[in-house]
ROKOLNU-966408 format. One record per residue (C-alpha): residue number from 0; residue in three letters; x, y, z. Coordinates in steps of 0.02 Angstrom, whole numbers, plus 50000, padded with zeros to 5 digits. Layout:
<sites>
SITE|NUM|ALA|X|Y|Z .
...
</sites>
This chain:
<sites>
SITE|0|UNK|50510|46469|52103 .
SITE|1|UNK|50337|46416|52163 .
SITE|2|UNK|50241|46322|52028 .
SITE|3|UNK|50052|46309|52056 .
SITE|4|UNK|50001|46132|52008 .
SITE|5|UNK|49814|46137|51982 .
SITE|6|UNK|49724|45970|51988 .
SITE|7|UNK|49579|46000|51870 .
SITE|8|UNK|49520|45823|51835 .
SITE|9|UNK|49361|45745|51901 .
SITE|10|UNK|49178|45772|51862 .
SITE|11|UNK|49095|45825|52026 .
SITE|12|UNK|48941|45719|52000 .
SITE|13|UNK|48861|45774|52165 .
SITE|14|UNK|48840|45947|52087 .
SITE|15|UNK|48737|45880|51941 .
SITE|16|UNK|48646|45948|51841 .
SITE|17|UNK|48769|46093|51829 .
SITE|18|UNK|48923|45982|51835 .
SITE|19|UNK|48935|45855|51692 .
SITE|20|UNK|49066|45747|51610 .
SITE|21|UNK|49105|45872|51473 .
SITE|22|UNK|49082|46026|51582 .
SITE|23|UNK|49129|45984|51762 .
SITE|24|UNK|49106|46096|51913 .
SITE|25|UNK|49283|46166|51916 .
SITE|26|UNK|49254|46249|51748 .
SITE|27|UNK|49083|46315|51798 .
SITE|28|UNK|49026|46479|51875 .
SITE|29|UNK|48929|46449|52034 .
SITE|30|UNK|48833|46558|52156 .
SITE|31|UNK|48920|46706|52239 .
SITE|32|UNK|48981|46686|52417 .
SITE|33|UNK|48926|46793|52564 .
SITE|34|UNK|49095|46881|52560 .
SITE|35|UNK|49078|46913|52375 .
SITE|36|UNK|49264|46874|52356 .
SITE|37|UNK|49281|46695|52304 .
SITE|38|UNK|49149|46577|52237 .
SITE|39|UNK|49121|46622|52056 .
SITE|40|UNK|48958|46705|52015 .
SITE|41|UNK|48858|46676|51858 .
SITE|42|UNK|48958|46754|51718 .
SITE|43|UNK|49108|46780|51833 .
SITE|44|UNK|49264|46680|51866 .
SITE|45|UNK|49249|46492|51872 .
SITE|46|UNK|49313|46389|52017 .
SITE|47|UNK|49465|46341|51913 .
SITE|48|UNK|49505|46521|51871 .
SITE|49|UNK|49483|46578|52052 .
SITE|50|UNK|49604|46442|52109 .
SITE|51|UNK|49739|46538|52015 .
SITE|52|UNK|49684|46719|52038 .
SITE|53|UNK|49670|46704|52227 .
SITE|54|UNK|49856|46664|52245 .
SITE|55|UNK|49917|46812|52143 .
SITE|56|UNK|50038|46911|52250 .
SITE|57|UNK|50127|46758|52319 .
SITE|58|UNK|50315|46787|52317 .
SITE|59|UNK|50413|46706|52174 .
SITE|60|UNK|50258|46635|52091 .
SITE|61|UNK|50287|46553|51923 .
SITE|62|UNK|50174|46502|51780 .
SITE|63|UNK|50045|46371|51825 .
SITE|64|UNK|50047|46189|51777 .
SITE|65|UNK|49872|46116|51752 .
SITE|66|UNK|49832|45931|51749 .
SITE|67|UNK|49664|45896|51669 .
SITE|68|UNK|49568|45767|51573 .
SITE|69|UNK|49598|45762|51387 .
SITE|70|UNK|49413|45798|51355 .
SITE|71|UNK|49427|45965|51446 .
SITE|72|UNK|49585|46028|51360 .
SITE|73|UNK|49508|46168|51258 .
SITE|74|UNK|49397|46224|51402 .
SITE|75|UNK|49550|46233|51514 .
SITE|76|UNK|49654|46328|51386 .
SITE|77|UNK|49515|46454|51354 .
SITE|78|UNK|49491|46489|51539 .
SITE|79|UNK|49678|46513|51565 .
SITE|80|UNK|49677|46636|51420 .
SITE|81|UNK|49531|46732|51497 .
SITE|82|UNK|49630|46768|51657 .
SITE|83|UNK|49793|46807|51567 .
SITE|84|UNK|49887|46648|51612 .
SITE|85|UNK|49963|46628|51440 .
SITE|86|UNK|50122|46538|51498 .
SITE|87|UNK|50035|46394|51585 .
SITE|88|UNK|50078|46213|51547 .
SITE|89|UNK|49931|46095|51520 .
SITE|90|UNK|49964|45910|51547 .
SITE|91|UNK|49829|45798|51477 .
SITE|92|UNK|49788|45641|51575 .
SITE|93|UNK|49716|45509|51459 .
SITE|94|UNK|49642|45421|51610 .
SITE|95|UNK|49621|45467|51794 .
SITE|96|UNK|49746|45388|51913 .
SITE|97|UNK|49716|45494|52070 .
SITE|98|UNK|49830|45626|52142 .
SITE|99|UNK|49997|45537|52173 .
SITE|100|UNK|50029|45497|51989 .
SITE|101|UNK|49960|45664|51931 .
SITE|102|UNK|50080|45761|52041 .
SITE|103|UNK|50221|45644|51991 .
SITE|104|UNK|50195|45699|51811 .
SITE|105|UNK|50208|45881|51864 .
SITE|106|UNK|50364|45849|51970 .
SITE|107|UNK|50450|45762|51825 .
SITE|108|UNK|50412|45907|51707 .
SITE|109|UNK|50462|46043|51832 .
SITE|110|UNK|50640|46091|51879 .
SITE|111|UNK|50703|45987|52028 .
SITE|112|UNK|50719|46141|52140 .
SITE|113|UNK|50546|46210|52100 .
SITE|114|UNK|50421|46214|52244 .
SITE|115|UNK|50259|46132|52188 .
SITE|116|UNK|50101|46210|52261 .
SITE|117|UNK|49970|46075|52234 .
SITE|118|UNK|49793|46146|52228 .
SITE|119|UNK|49628|46060|52188 .
SITE|120|UNK|49531|46165|52063 .
SITE|121|UNK|49361|46158|52149 .
SITE|122|UNK|49385|46235|52322 .
SITE|123|UNK|49317|46395|52398 .
SITE|124|UNK|49440|46496|52505 .
SITE|125|UNK|49367|46670|52532 .
SITE|126|UNK|49510|46734|52642 .
SITE|127|UNK|49642|46753|52508 .
SITE|128|UNK|49768|46841|52619 .
SITE|129|UNK|49767|46702|52748 .
SITE|130|UNK|49800|46577|52610 .
SITE|131|UNK|49943|46679|52536 .
SITE|132|UNK|50023|46696|52708 .
SITE|133|UNK|50019|46508|52736 .
SITE|134|UNK|50091|46479|52562 .
SITE|135|UNK|50240|46591|52601 .
SITE|136|UNK|50273|46490|52760 .
SITE|137|UNK|50249|46327|52667 .
SITE|138|UNK|50376|46376|52534 .
SITE|139|UNK|50509|46403|52666 .
SITE|140|UNK|50475|46232|52744 .
SITE|141|UNK|50470|46148|52573 .
SITE|142|UNK|50640|46217|52527 .
SITE|143|UNK|50704|46146|52691 .
SITE|144|UNK|50653|45971|52634 .
SITE|145|UNK|50481|45959|52714 .
SITE|146|UNK|50323|45893|52633 .
SITE|147|UNK|50192|46019|52684 .
SITE|148|UNK|50005|45997|52692 .
SITE|149|UNK|49876|46128|52740 .
SITE|150|UNK|49760|46076|52881 .
SITE|151|UNK|49595|46168|52889 .
SITE|152|UNK|49550|46229|53063 .
SITE|153|UNK|49385|46137|53092 .
SITE|154|UNK|49226|46231|53134 .
SITE|155|UNK|49112|46080|53160 .
SITE|156|UNK|49123|45891|53188 .
SITE|157|UNK|49120|45859|53000 .
SITE|158|UNK|49103|45677|52949 .
SITE|159|UNK|49130|45708|52764 .
SITE|160|UNK|49315|45752|52775 .
SITE|161|UNK|49472|45658|52820 .
SITE|162|UNK|49574|45727|52966 .
SITE|163|UNK|49757|45760|53007 .
SITE|164|UNK|49817|45741|53186 .
SITE|165|UNK|49956|45860|53232 .
SITE|166|UNK|50111|45807|53327 .
SITE|167|UNK|50257|45908|53397 .
SITE|168|UNK|50281|46090|53343 .
SITE|169|UNK|50382|46122|53183 .
SITE|170|UNK|50418|46308|53158 .
SITE|171|UNK|50249|46386|53111 .
SITE|172|UNK|50162|46219|53101 .
SITE|173|UNK|50168|46043|53171 .
SITE|174|UNK|50242|45877|53124 .
SITE|175|UNK|50105|45760|53062 .
SITE|176|UNK|50059|45628|53189 .
SITE|177|UNK|49940|45535|53074 .
SITE|178|UNK|49808|45547|52939 .
SITE|179|UNK|49637|45475|52980 .
SITE|180|UNK|49489|45429|52870 .
SITE|181|UNK|49317|45510|52873 .
SITE|182|UNK|49255|45477|53051 .
SITE|183|UNK|49089|45436|53130 .
SITE|184|UNK|49002|45583|53214 .
SITE|185|UNK|49055|45539|53392 .
SITE|186|UNK|49235|45522|53337 .
SITE|187|UNK|49228|45687|53244 .
SITE|188|UNK|49159|45772|53398 .
SITE|189|UNK|49308|45705|53496 .
SITE|190|UNK|49428|45770|53364 .
SITE|191|UNK|49350|45943|53371 .
SITE|192|UNK|49354|45949|53561 .
SITE|193|UNK|49537|45897|53570 .
SITE|194|UNK|49601|46039|53462 .
SITE|195|UNK|49734|45923|53390 .
SITE|196|UNK|49650|45883|53225 .
SITE|197|UNK|49626|45976|53060 .
SITE|198|UNK|49522|45940|52907 .
SITE|199|UNK|49626|45868|52766 .
SITE|200|UNK|49621|45999|52628 .
SITE|201|UNK|49711|45903|52491 .
SITE|202|UNK|49831|46050|52466 .
SITE|203|UNK|50018|46020|52474 .
SITE|204|UNK|50188|46102|52452 .
SITE|205|UNK|50357|46019|52421 .
SITE|206|UNK|50501|46031|52300 .
SITE|207|UNK|50491|45925|52145 .
SITE|208|UNK|50649|45830|52191 .
SITE|209|UNK|50591|45795|52369 .
SITE|210|UNK|50423|45727|52312 .
SITE|211|UNK|50506|45614|52184 .
SITE|212|UNK|50630|45553|52315 .
SITE|213|UNK|50488|45508|52434 .
SITE|214|UNK|50393|45425|52293 .
SITE|215|UNK|50548|45320|52253 .
SITE|216|UNK|50551|45262|52434 .
SITE|217|UNK|50366|45228|52462 .
SITE|218|UNK|50288|45200|52290 .
SITE|219|UNK|50427|45159|52166 .
SITE|220|UNK|50306|45077|52045 .
SITE|221|UNK|50209|45240|52026 .
SITE|222|UNK|50370|45336|51997 .
SITE|223|UNK|50430|45212|51865 .
SITE|224|UNK|50265|45217|51771 .
SITE|225|UNK|50261|45407|51771 .
SITE|226|UNK|50443|45420|51717 .
SITE|227|UNK|50405|45308|51569 .
SITE|228|UNK|50252|45413|51524 .
SITE|229|UNK|50343|45580|51537 .
SITE|230|UNK|50483|45514|51427 .
SITE|231|UNK|50354|45494|51289 .
SITE|232|UNK|50259|45658|51313 .
SITE|233|UNK|50189|45723|51149 .
SITE|234|UNK|50168|45908|51112 .
SITE|235|UNK|49994|45943|51040 .
SITE|236|UNK|49954|46125|50999 .
SITE|237|UNK|49948|46207|51173 .
SITE|238|UNK|49954|46043|51269 .
SITE|239|UNK|50072|45904|51323 .
SITE|240|UNK|49987|45739|51298 .
SITE|241|UNK|50026|45593|51416 .
SITE|242|UNK|50026|45424|51324 .
SITE|243|UNK|49880|45313|51373 .
SITE|244|UNK|49969|45146|51363 .
SITE|245|UNK|50111|45198|51480 .
SITE|246|UNK|50010|45303|51603 .
SITE|247|UNK|49868|45178|51604 .
SITE|248|UNK|49990|45049|51676 .
SITE|249|UNK|50011|45156|51833 .
SITE|250|UNK|49906|45109|51983 .
SITE|251|UNK|49782|45235|52052 .
SITE|252|UNK|49833|45308|52220 .
SITE|253|UNK|49816|45469|52319 .
SITE|254|UNK|49962|45572|52383 .
SITE|255|UNK|49903|45535|52560 .
SITE|256|UNK|49916|45346|52541 .
SITE|257|UNK|50068|45342|52427 .
SITE|258|UNK|50178|45468|52517 .
SITE|259|UNK|50110|45577|52657 .
SITE|260|UNK|50059|45435|52774 .
SITE|261|UNK|50229|45354|52755 .
SITE|262|UNK|50355|45496|52753 .
SITE|263|UNK|50444|45562|52908 .
SITE|264|UNK|50453|45736|52833 .
SITE|265|UNK|50267|45781|52835 .
SITE|266|UNK|50219|45948|52914 .
SITE|267|UNK|50045|46020|52933 .
SITE|268|UNK|50013|46207|52929 .
SITE|269|UNK|49847|46265|53004 .
SITE|270|UNK|49739|46365|52883 .
SITE|271|UNK|49590|46466|52944 .
SITE|272|UNK|49521|46547|52786 .
SITE|273|UNK|49337|46495|52772 .
SITE|274|UNK|49386|46346|52664 .
SITE|275|UNK|49254|46233|52586 .
SITE|276|UNK|49278|46095|52457 .
SITE|277|UNK|49108|46128|52375 .
SITE|278|UNK|49074|45943|52358 .
SITE|279|UNK|48884|45953|52351 .
SITE|280|UNK|48740|46076|52343 .
SITE|281|UNK|48726|46098|52531 .
SITE|282|UNK|48902|46173|52527 .
SITE|283|UNK|48840|46305|52404 .
SITE|284|UNK|48698|46345|52524 .
SITE|285|UNK|48819|46358|52671 .
SITE|286|UNK|48944|46472|52583 .
SITE|287|UNK|48822|46588|52494 .
SITE|288|UNK|48730|46741|52559 .
SITE|289|UNK|48561|46690|52632 .
SITE|290|UNK|48406|46798|52644 .
SITE|291|UNK|48300|46825|52801 .
SITE|292|UNK|48215|46655|52775 .
SITE|293|UNK|48381|46565|52758 .
SITE|294|UNK|48363|46544|52570 .
SITE|295|UNK|48492|46560|52432 .
SITE|296|UNK|48400|46609|52274 .
SITE|297|UNK|48487|46630|52106 .
SITE|298|UNK|48405|46671|51940 .
SITE|299|UNK|48219|46691|51906 .
SITE|300|UNK|48145|46622|52069 .
SITE|301|UNK|47981|46663|52159 .
SITE|302|UNK|47948|46593|52334 .
SITE|303|UNK|47803|46588|52456 .
SITE|304|UNK|47829|46508|52626 .
SITE|305|UNK|48001|46438|52580 .
SITE|306|UNK|48144|46427|52705 .
SITE|307|UNK|48322|46361|52722 .
SITE|308|UNK|48329|46313|52538 .
SITE|309|UNK|48446|46328|52390 .
SITE|310|UNK|48357|46367|52227 .
SITE|311|UNK|48453|46403|52067 .
SITE|312|UNK|48370|46440|51900 .
SITE|313|UNK|48473|46448|51742 .
SITE|314|UNK|48345|46464|51601 .
SITE|315|UNK|48167|46482|51664 .
SITE|316|UNK|48056|46534|51809 .
SITE|317|UNK|48054|46424|51964 .
SITE|318|UNK|47905|46451|52081 .
SITE|319|UNK|47913|46364|52251 .
SITE|320|UNK|47780|46359|52387 .
SITE|321|UNK|47784|46292|52565 .
SITE|322|UNK|47949|46196|52568 .
SITE|323|UNK|48092|46192|52691 .
SITE|324|UNK|48271|46129|52682 .
SITE|325|UNK|48264|46093|52495 .
SITE|326|UNK|48380|46104|52346 .
SITE|327|UNK|48309|46145|52174 .
SITE|328|UNK|48429|46169|52028 .
SITE|329|UNK|48364|46196|51852 .
SITE|330|UNK|48460|46190|51688 .
SITE|331|UNK|48394|46192|51510 .
SITE|332|UNK|48373|46003|51504 .
SITE|333|UNK|48359|45943|51685 .
SITE|334|UNK|48289|45988|51856 .
SITE|335|UNK|48356|45924|52022 .
SITE|336|UNK|48242|45924|52175 .
SITE|337|UNK|48318|45858|52337 .
SITE|338|UNK|48312|45865|52525 .
SITE|339|UNK|48461|45972|52574 .
SITE|340|UNK|48517|45840|52699 .
SITE|341|UNK|48526|45706|52563 .
SITE|342|UNK|48616|45795|52421 .
SITE|343|UNK|48762|45672|52434 .
SITE|344|UNK|48643|45548|52351 .
SITE|345|UNK|48635|45650|52191 .
SITE|346|UNK|48782|45544|52134 .
SITE|347|UNK|48663|45395|52124 .
SITE|348|UNK|48555|45488|51998 .
SITE|349|UNK|48708|45520|51891 .
SITE|350|UNK|48755|45336|51900 .
SITE|351|UNK|48581|45289|51839 .
SITE|352|UNK|48593|45413|51695 .
SITE|353|UNK|48760|45340|51645 .
SITE|354|UNK|48695|45162|51655 .
SITE|355|UNK|48549|45208|51543 .
SITE|356|UNK|48662|45298|51420 .
SITE|357|UNK|48570|45463|51439 .
SITE|358|UNK|48655|45622|51375 .
SITE|359|UNK|48607|45724|51529 .
SITE|360|UNK|48755|45649|51623 .
SITE|361|UNK|48878|45697|51486 .
SITE|362|UNK|48843|45871|51419 .
SITE|363|UNK|48730|46021|51429 .
SITE|364|UNK|48616|46084|51293 .
SITE|365|UNK|48747|46222|51271 .
SITE|366|UNK|48911|46138|51220 .
SITE|367|UNK|49077|46229|51210 .
SITE|368|UNK|49204|46194|51074 .
SITE|369|UNK|49376|46272|51041 .
SITE|370|UNK|49300|46377|50902 .
SITE|371|UNK|49147|46435|51001 .
SITE|372|UNK|48988|46346|51053 .
SITE|373|UNK|48827|46266|50995 .
SITE|374|UNK|48657|46248|51079 .
SITE|375|UNK|48526|46121|51032 .
SITE|376|UNK|48360|46210|51010 .
SITE|377|UNK|48248|46070|50948 .
SITE|378|UNK|48265|45884|50912 .
SITE|379|UNK|48139|45775|50821 .
SITE|380|UNK|48125|45623|50710 .
SITE|381|UNK|48253|45653|50572 .
SITE|382|UNK|48296|45833|50616 .
SITE|383|UNK|48391|45941|50740 .
SITE|384|UNK|48404|46130|50755 .
SITE|385|UNK|48557|46214|50832 .
SITE|386|UNK|48613|46390|50872 .
SITE|387|UNK|48798|46402|50831 .
SITE|388|UNK|48918|46540|50884 .
SITE|389|UNK|49092|46549|50806 .
SITE|390|UNK|49211|46667|50894 .
SITE|391|UNK|49328|46785|50797 .
SITE|392|UNK|49467|46681|50721 .
SITE|393|UNK|49370|46521|50752 .
SITE|394|UNK|49372|46386|50620 .
SITE|395|UNK|49269|46227|50614 .
SITE|396|UNK|49363|46076|50548 .
SITE|397|UNK|49355|46030|50364 .
SITE|398|UNK|49233|45885|50381 .
SITE|399|UNK|49094|45781|50307 .
SITE|400|UNK|48947|45678|50369 .
SITE|401|UNK|48887|45508|50310 .
SITE|402|UNK|48708|45522|50372 .
SITE|403|UNK|48651|45703|50373 .
SITE|404|UNK|48635|45859|50269 .
SITE|405|UNK|48639|46034|50344 .
SITE|406|UNK|48556|46201|50310 .
SITE|407|UNK|48648|46356|50375 .
SITE|408|UNK|48565|46525|50402 .
SITE|409|UNK|48681|46665|50461 .
SITE|410|UNK|48596|46782|50583 .
SITE|411|UNK|48747|46888|50636 .
SITE|412|UNK|48920|46923|50567 .
SITE|413|UNK|49009|46867|50409 .
SITE|414|UNK|49047|46682|50384 .
SITE|415|UNK|49172|46609|50261 .
SITE|416|UNK|49103|46443|50198 .
SITE|417|UNK|49189|46300|50109 .
SITE|418|UNK|49072|46175|50025 .
SITE|419|UNK|49153|46054|49905 .
SITE|420|UNK|49263|46155|49788 .
SITE|421|UNK|49173|46320|49825 .
SITE|422|UNK|49231|46451|49951 .
SITE|423|UNK|49110|46596|49978 .
SITE|424|UNK|49049|46721|50107 .
SITE|425|UNK|48879|46725|50193 .
SITE|426|UNK|48815|46885|50275 .
SITE|427|UNK|48672|46903|50397 .
SITE|428|UNK|48505|46842|50325 .
SITE|429|UNK|48593|46734|50195 .
SITE|430|UNK|48592|46544|50191 .
SITE|431|UNK|48667|46391|50109 .
SITE|432|UNK|48639|46203|50096 .
SITE|433|UNK|48773|46074|50138 .
SITE|434|UNK|48729|45910|50048 .
SITE|435|UNK|48758|45742|50132 .
SITE|436|UNK|48936|45682|50101 .
SITE|437|UNK|49006|45853|50052 .
SITE|438|UNK|49168|45915|50127 .
SITE|439|UNK|49131|46079|50214 .
SITE|440|UNK|49196|46206|50338 .
SITE|441|UNK|49144|46371|50417 .
SITE|442|UNK|49268|46506|50466 .
SITE|443|UNK|49252|46672|50556 .
SITE|444|UNK|49386|46785|50482 .
SITE|445|UNK|49309|46942|50556 .
SITE|446|UNK|49324|47031|50723 .
SITE|447|UNK|49146|46996|50784 .
SITE|448|UNK|49063|46830|50827 .
SITE|449|UNK|48969|46740|50690 .
SITE|450|UNK|48799|46669|50738 .
SITE|451|UNK|48698|46549|50632 .
SITE|452|UNK|48553|46430|50642 .
SITE|453|UNK|48593|46254|50582 .
SITE|454|UNK|48455|46134|50532 .
SITE|455|UNK|48515|45954|50518 .
SITE|456|UNK|48412|45825|50424 .
SITE|457|UNK|48450|45642|50404 .
SITE|458|UNK|48438|45466|50473 .
SITE|459|UNK|48572|45488|50609 .
SITE|460|UNK|48613|45653|50693 .
SITE|461|UNK|48735|45611|50834 .
SITE|462|UNK|48898|45705|50853 .
SITE|463|UNK|49005|45554|50810 .
SITE|464|UNK|48950|45564|50627 .
SITE|465|UNK|49098|45678|50587 .
SITE|466|UNK|49245|45634|50476 .
SITE|467|UNK|49381|45768|50496 .
SITE|468|UNK|49508|45802|50360 .
SITE|469|UNK|49592|45961|50427 .
SITE|470|UNK|49581|46043|50597 .
SITE|471|UNK|49682|46186|50672 .
SITE|472|UNK|49646|46121|50848 .
SITE|473|UNK|49731|45953|50823 .
SITE|474|UNK|49573|45846|50822 .
SITE|475|UNK|49609|45748|50664 .
SITE|476|UNK|49640|45567|50713 .
SITE|477|UNK|49809|45502|50662 .
SITE|478|UNK|49813|45346|50553 .
</sites>
């Protein structure tokens, strides 16, 4: 059986302000591609979801295994549910240790004979059929004991990707001669002219037992650390939690360095499918449909004399005049303006935000929770106003606050409220007051979403002022 192993960790800081710590790019919907077949559009599939839906139809395809950060577990589970992948396994990494340990976890959980199809969750591959064809070939080679990587047929002397040099023919592909780092422009031009080099896609295929055998030869310390961690896996609702102490002892290393550059069984299969890793905003401009002026405009945007630019509005009008080769991305709490040739430097802005402890690097104004979402509408000295949506069946934890009281006004649906010893129902246009220090909870026992306005008042209003007593999503801290 072929098991898709989706690597869904990482933050994608070069795609800020859309990509953030608590809502990274792989779980976001981005602008539609020119083919209309792959990159998620606003309100459509996310990059993570498309990673799985594009491989449907592959022969002998099993349920996916997703490796993601613990902070993204509910987001990941919800997006699997939305595309009908109810059997998927979600492994929670307590800390990032790069791809070699992550895939080792998957290989140790899978059956030894399973073929692991390792896929990053943030790529664009519009030609789905070309990808599925290469996967079928790769599965055959993997079952024959090969470690397969997909090499992207280059279309330009790209300096932002690593390369794979092909060697002698091997069935439908080539033995790997060597992996090379991101080159200088002149070197990349030589690679392109030779026809012997491919972009390194970061996608792989091999059996679980073959990968573990190679890891035992070339990186036994990684294997030992991951074996110890998997032996102590903890089931947690819909997830399998990897213990921090054991996994944290593993060194950080990529599959390339730990295994692929050392094995004698590496094979590269050429893939020509309009691949792009969507690493920065210029990639979105390149892969999206452009108008006659070379612009990609999404949302409420008005332009005069604008060319070769990417402008994306999420919540308000953007008006641009007389600019060329620019990137403008607006969200509810931040605006990015950049030269399209310098969007790699957006990461520096994110680093500054993190250093200054600013929330814009961590979360959006709209924050998703396993029970629904909340959006901050106004914040002032001693108060905060939120719009809260609780999905059908959603239940907030039984909790209390040390520093704030709350006023709830239901604007849609029927909410079941616990406050102290009282349990009662609030309909639309009804309200209640939650005193400071009171145990309380809100439930949606109906079939329609519940919407309410929450007004918080108090001396401290941050999200960490929550003491949970009961929680159906497993968020109560163990003693």
